[in-house]
C-alpha angles and dihedrals in degrees: 000000000000092000092049092049091057096039134101095297090059091050091050090052092052093049090047092053091046091050093051091046092051092049090051092051091045092055091044089054092049093049092046091046089061089065095041091044093061090056092045092050092049091050093045091050095055094037095055091047095049097042089055088069105036094163093062091042093053090047091055093042092053093048112122089219093057095043092048092048092051092049091047092051095047092044094050090048091050091050090051091051092048090055089048091052091052098044104019097054095063090046091050091051092050091050092047095050101036120095121250111277141143091261092053091048090050093051092048090051091051090050089054095049095098089056095060100038123093108251093244090055090050090051091049091052091051092046095050091050099044103031118115091268095037126117092257100020095060099056092039092050089057089064092047101264109130125183105179110097089348138111095255089057090056091050096050092047090052090044092054097051095040100046098090092054094057099037095048093046092049092047090055090048093052091047090057092057107093112244091219089069089059090046091053091052091050092050087056090058102266117142125227095267093043090051091049093048098044103032116017101037097048090051090052100047093108091055090047090053093047092046090050091051092049092047093046092049091049092047098050091046095055120113116153097048092048098049091051090068106014116028086158135081093044116243113198096265091051091048091052091050092047092048091049091052097045107028104022137236099315099065095037090049092053092049090049091051092051090051091049093053094046093045093048091051094048096045092045090056092047092049091050090053090053090066092063097042122092098348090163090064091092091057094054 
């Protein structure tokens, strides 16, 4: 019986399972390639067109207006993410550690509101709240903080649309940290904040980093919500739209290609850094 179990029939069964597994993976790769292929074709289309005229491309890339707009966009997105880290992290921890309830469900739904709204509606909400006669805009304008057609308006619009990406990612990261580790720290005399700072947060750094990347990417890619409150100064998406409307497809396409190259480089570096951050998370 032992010889028969390890004989040719057993080998055939293993090869059959391997064949079915390979076919499954093959079809998965084909189906996934359809999604990736659309992006690759779109990038190839614009790249081949722009690289055919490198003089014009370099002229656009070296333009002070384009460089300033890119820096403004990335900087405003970074400021929005910094605010999310400071205020969104505590909220994510509360949602992760609180028991299921109607109140928790309501708060989670409110957090997700920017995800389901059309971008123009999100921009309108931000504008009505922070305009000079708005509930927050009016008192803040009295102390000299203006949001309409100003840098702070760009930041709050980006903050609004990007908040669910950071908060939800951080909440999932906190939920993956075993509660018994926090309980052990408390039994050793650590308070709630000390436990959070020395145990929970270090084990969630990778999620914080990923959430910040998602939120930053969402923030710098926003257009409609930003122009509702701050058409000026031009962020990069507004500059592309303005160039398309005033100068045509050629200039706007070149600006878009420069943004694609810069964004790919930045996000590639950030993704590489993620591999070396919080490797011990999986052992928590």
